[in-house]
C-alpha positions as CSV (number, residue, x, y, z in Angstrom):
1,M,5.1,134.9,95.8
2,Q,5.0,131.5,95.1
3,H,1.4,130.5,95.2
4,V,1.1,132.9,91.7
5,S,4.4,131.2,90.1
6,S,3.0,127.2,91.0
7,M,-0.6,128.7,89.5
8,A,1.1,130.1,86.0
9,R,3.2,126.4,86.2
10,F,-0.4,124.5,86.5
11,N,-2.3,126.8,84.4
12,A,0.3,125.6,81.2
13,W,0.1,122.3,82.6
14,V,-3.8,122.2,82.0
15,N,-3.4,124.5,78.9
16,E,-1.4,122.0,77.0
17,R,-3.9,118.6,78.6
18,L,-6.7,120.7,77.3
19,Y,-5.2,121.8,73.7
20,G,-4.2,118.4,73.0
21,C,-7.8,117.0,73.3
22,V,-9.4,119.8,71.1
23,A,-6.9,118.7,68.2
24,Q,-8.2,115.8,68.0
25,L,-11.9,117.3,67.2
26,D,-12.7,118.4,63.5
27,E,-12.8,121.4,62.6
28,T,-16.8,121.6,62.2
29,K,-16.8,120.6,66.1
30,Y,-14.1,122.8,66.9
31,R,-16.0,125.9,65.3
32,A,-19.7,124.7,66.5
33,D,-21.4,127.0,68.7
34,Y,-22.1,125.0,71.7
35,G,-23.7,127.7,73.5
36,L,-20.8,128.7,75.4
37,F,-20.2,132.1,76.7
38,F,-17.9,132.8,73.2
39,G,-20.1,130.3,71.5
40,S,-17.1,127.5,70.2
41,I,-14.3,125.9,71.6
42,H,-12.2,127.9,69.1
43,A,-13.6,131.1,70.6
44,T,-13.6,130.3,74.4
45,L,-9.8,129.4,73.4
46,N,-9.0,133.0,71.9
47,H,-11.4,134.6,74.9
48,L,-8.8,132.8,77.1
49,L,-5.7,134.5,75.7
50,V,-7.3,137.7,75.4
51,V,-8.5,138.0,79.1
52,D,-4.9,137.0,80.4
53,R,-3.2,139.3,77.7
54,L,-5.3,142.3,79.0
55,W,-4.7,141.4,82.9
56,T,-1.0,141.0,82.7
57,G,-0.7,144.0,80.5
58,R,-2.7,145.3,83.4
59,V,0.1,144.1,85.6
60,Q,2.5,145.5,84.0
61,G,1.6,148.7,82.9
62,I,1.6,148.4,79.0
63,D,-1.3,147.8,76.4
64,R,-1.4,144.8,75.0
65,G,-3.8,145.6,71.9
66,I,-6.8,144.3,73.5
67,R,-9.9,146.1,72.5
68,S,-12.9,143.5,73.0
69,L,-13.3,140.3,75.2
70,D,-14.5,138.6,71.9
71,Q,-11.9,139.6,70.2
72,I,-10.5,136.9,67.8
73,L,-6.4,137.0,67.9
74,Y,-6.0,133.9,65.8
75,D,-7.9,132.1,63.6
76,D,-6.4,128.7,63.4
77,L,-5.5,126.3,66.0
78,P,-2.0,125.5,65.5
79,A,-1.1,129.6,65.5
80,L,-3.7,130.1,68.7
81,Q,-1.6,127.4,70.2
82,A,1.5,128.5,69.5
83,A,0.4,132.0,71.1
84,R,-0.9,130.3,73.8
85,R,2.4,128.7,74.8
86,Q,4.4,131.9,74.3
87,E,1.6,133.4,76.8
88,D,2.0,130.7,79.3
89,A,5.8,130.7,79.0
90,D,5.3,135.1,79.6
91,L,3.1,134.3,82.6
92,I,5.3,131.8,84.2
93,G,8.1,134.4,84.0
94,L,6.2,137.5,85.2
95,M,5.2,135.3,88.1
96,D,8.7,134.4,89.0
97,R,9.5,137.9,88.6
98,L,7.0,139.5,91.2
99,T,7.7,140.6,94.7
100,D,5.5,140.3,97.5
101,T,5.5,144.2,97.3
102,E,4.4,144.0,93.8
103,L,1.8,141.8,94.4
104,Q,0.6,143.9,97.3
105,S,0.7,147.0,95.3
106,Y,-2.2,148.4,93.6
107,K,-2.7,149.3,89.7
108,R,-5.3,151.6,88.1
109,Y,-6.7,150.6,84.8
110,S,-9.3,150.8,82.4
111,S,-12.0,148.2,81.4
112,A,-11.7,146.6,78.1
113,D,-13.9,149.1,76.0
114,R,-12.2,151.7,77.6
115,S,-15.4,153.3,79.8
116,K,-14.4,152.4,83.2
117,H,-11.8,153.1,85.4
118,M,-10.4,150.9,88.3
119,E,-7.7,150.5,90.9
120,T,-7.2,146.8,92.1
121,R,-4.4,145.2,93.9
122,V,-2.1,142.7,92.3
123,W,-2.8,139.7,93.7
124,D,-6.4,139.9,93.5
125,M,-6.2,140.9,90.0
126,L,-3.7,137.9,89.2
127,T,-6.6,135.4,91.5
128,G,-9.4,136.5,89.1
129,M,-7.3,135.7,85.9
130,F,-6.6,132.4,87.3
131,N,-9.9,132.0,88.4
132,H,-11.4,132.8,85.1
133,Q,-9.1,130.3,83.3
134,T,-10.2,127.1,84.9
135,H,-14.0,128.7,84.6
136,H,-13.7,128.9,80.9
137,R,-11.8,125.4,80.5
138,G,-14.6,123.6,82.4
139,Q,-17.0,124.7,79.8
140,I,-14.4,123.5,77.0
141,Y,-13.8,120.1,79.4
142,A,-17.7,119.6,79.4
143,V,-18.4,119.9,75.8
144,L,-15.7,117.8,75.2
145,L,-17.0,115.3,77.9
146,Q,-19.9,115.5,75.5
147,Q,-18.2,114.6,72.4
148,G,-17.4,111.1,74.0
149,M,-13.7,112.0,74.6
150,K,-11.5,110.5,76.9
151,L,-10.1,113.0,78.7
152,P,-7.2,113.3,80.8
153,D,-7.5,114.4,84.8
154,I,-6.6,118.1,85.3
155,D,-7.2,119.1,88.6
156,V,-4.4,120.6,90.7
157,I,-3.5,117.4,92.7
158,Y,-2.6,115.6,89.6
159,Y,-0.3,118.7,88.0
160,L,1.5,117.9,91.6
161,I,1.8,114.5,91.6
162,E,3.2,114.8,88.1
163,T,5.8,117.0,88.6
164,G,7.0,115.5,92.1
165,Q,5.4,117.7,94.1
166,S,3.1,115.4,95.9
167,R,3.1,111.6,96.0
168,Y,1.2,108.7,96.3
169,V,2.1,106.6,99.2
170,P,1.6,102.6,100.4
């Protein structure tokens, strides 16, 4: 249980840093098609929120209104960032509430387009969700580097140092 709670907190920490960098882009660069899976940074950030809502809805057994993986939930960055912050807070709360028994339980769910039905262990669903976030954030990070931006370190170790869970020693 502690692992998923830690991952949710790390996820929120990274998202704050990434959104802070993205906010420095002008609208043209923010919406440009860089050849990412979802084209633009804007569409990729929306996709991350879509997938987080999809997985957390599945874990909770609720329909969060997701109908496609390329659904645009918010068309402007400030609204998307506010929704991301709320989703991250909700995700931390959910991870803190899950018991070890719940993490080992299986959930039945449908694909986003409702064409396939599956059953997966909650732990594996969440592992996939956190990995998915890292995957697409890495794509955005690479685009920002190509734009010449100086970016913060977002590896787990820097989060652990900043939050006092690890430290430099002489």
